[in-house]
N, C-alpha and C positions, 0 to 999 in steps of 0.2 A: 513933196510927194506923199501920197496916201499909202495904201497897202501895195505889197507885191503879191500878186495872185497867180498861182501856178496851176496849169492844167496840162493834160497830155493824152495822147492816143485817142483823139476824137473820131478818127476813122469815118469821116463823111457823115456824121450824125448831126446835121445842122440843127434839127429841132432840139436835141439835147443840149447843144452848146448854147443856144439862145435861152433855154430854160434855166440852165445853171448860172449863166451870167445875170439873169434876172433875180435868181434866188440869193446870190451873194451881193446884190445891189451894186454891181460894178459901176464905178463912176469914171467916165472917160476923161474927166477933167482933173482927177486926182490919182487914180490907181494905175499901176503898171501891170500889164498882163504878160506872163511868160508862158509860152506853149512849148512843151518838151518834145514835140514832134509826132509824126504819124498823123498828120492832119487828114490824109486821104486813105482810100482803099477800104474794101469790105462793105462800107455803107453805100447807100444809093445817092447821096447828095455831096460827093466830094468836090466837084467843080463849084457847086453852089456855096459850099462852106469856104472854099478858098476865096471866092468873090466876096462873101460876107466879111472875112478877115481883112481883105484889101480895103473895103469900105470902112470898116471899124477903125483901121489904122489911121485913116484920114481924119477921123473924128477925135482921136485921142491926143491929149496934151503930151503924154509920154508914149511914144510909139511902141506898140507891143513888140516883144522879142520872140522870134520863132526859131527854135532849135530844130535842126534837121534829123529826121528819123529814117530808118531803112526804107519805109514805104515812100516817104517824100523823095528819097534819092532815086528810087525806081521811076517815080512819076516825072521828076525833073529831067532825067535822061530821055524819057519818052517824048516829052514836050519839046525838048531841044533838038533831037535828031531822029525821032521815030523809033528809037531802040526799044524793043520789047523783049523782056526777060520772061521765060516760061514760068519760072518760079513765082514771079510777080503776078502773072495772070491767074495762077492757081491759088494765090493768097490775097485776092481782093482787087487786083489790077483790072480785071474785066469790068467790074462795077465802075471803076474810075473812068475807064475809056468810054463806057456807055454814057456816063454823066457829062463828059466833055463833048461828046457828039450831040447829045440831046440839048444841051444848053447853048451850044455855039461858041463856047470859050476856047475851043481847041487851038485856034490860031492867035490867041490873045498874048501879046508880048508882055502885058502887065502880069498875067498869070505866071509866065516863065520867070519874070523878074522876081515874083514872090518867092519862088523856090531858089533862085540864084542868090537872093539876099539873106537866106537862112544862115544861122550860125551853127558851127559844129558843136559849140559849147559856150557857156557864159559863166563868168565869175563876178559876183557883185562886190560892193565895197566892204562887205563884212566877211569876205572870203567864203561865201556860200557858193557851191558849184551846182550848175544846172546842165544836164546832159541827157540824151535820149535813153541810151542803154547802160553805159558805164564806162570805165577806163581800167587800164591795167598797170600804168606807171605809178611807182611809189612816190613820184614827184607831183602827182596830181594831174589835173586837166592841162592840156597844152603840150603833152609829150608823147602822144600816141598817134598812129595813123587814124585819119577820120573814120575809116570803116569800123574801128574799134568802138568809137562813140555811137555808131548806128546800130551795132549788132551785139557786142560782147556782154555776156551776163555774168562774168567772173566776179565783179564787184558785189552784185546782189547775192550770188551763191556763197561767197565768203561771209557775207553779213549773216546769212541764215545759219551758217555753221558756227558762228563766233561764240555762241553760248554753249556749244556742245563739245568743242574740241580746243582745248587750251594750247595745243601744240601749233596752232596757226598764228602764233604771236608775230612772226616775221611778216606774214602776209597781211596781218591786221594793220601794219604801219601805213598801208595805203589810205586808211580812213583819216589819218592825222593831217593829210595835205590840205584838207578843207574843213571849215567849221561844221558845215552840214553839206549834204549832197542830195539833190532831188533828181529822181529818175522816173522813167516809164518803161515801156517795151515789154516787160514781163508781167502779165496780168495777175493781180492778187487772187483772182478766181481760182488759180492753180492750187491755192492753199485753202480754198473755201471761204475766202474773205471778200466781202463786197465793199469794204472801206479801205482807205490808205493803210499801208503797213510801214512800221518803223523798226528797223534793226540797226544797232550801233548808231551812227549819226546819219543814216541813209533813210530817205523817205521814198517809198515806191507809190506813185500816184496813179498807176494804170489799173483802174478798177473795171476793166473788161468791156468797154464800150464796143470794141471790135468783135465781140462775141456775144452781143446782146445785153451786156451789163450796163453800168452807169458811167457817166462822165463826172469827174470830181474836179473841184477847184479848191485849192488850199492856200491859206494865208501863210506866207513864208515865215512870218514872225510869231504870230499867235498860235499857229497850227490849227486854227478853226477851219472847218471845211464844209463845203456844200456839195450836194449831188443832184444830178438830174434823175428823173424817172428812168427805169431801164429802157435802153434803146429798143429792146424787143417789144415793149409796150407802146413806145412812141411811133414805131414803124410796123404796126401790125399788118398793114395792107401791102407794103412793098419791101419789107425786109427780106434779104435773101435767106 
């Protein structure tokens, strides 16, 4: 195997995904791609991006791993049963529904399978953990309700406080459960950062594509990373 390349929070920005895969020279015959979730919503090409990943998976020697995010969970429930959550609609679900109606993928069993086959988390052979939002168990990944993995920001919040409050030593033990932890879900733009952020042994790779920012791909071993242009620039004509 070649590199383990990680991306997250693509939010329907197909143009940016294609661009950053090209910039990192992704090799489908050598590299493993891990997506930390939120493939869909907010952007205008969610259904198209899912289709792109389905086709890419067929080309890859090492099938990409897709971790489920909170937006993916909403979309899966909608595709499966028609369930519509109003919070979802107000946070990008409307754009996803529009893209599925426009493209004709609405009744695609292959698309539903894409979401059904997503992982709640992944741990590699070097005990590096991959999850969309975070976890709260001091035993590490695999000991929490899946909704924690889709939504909870406790892990990242503790990491941000780690250098400021030495009394958090008990809570800090959570980091020792894995060599490194890779997350998305909480945009680095919240801290004025357009690049990945590293606190303790946690890497936050959500560089704000869902809010007009960039999509990042990071090499899990070397920590070299590549970024797309801003989604805002790539979708000047049809970005919400």
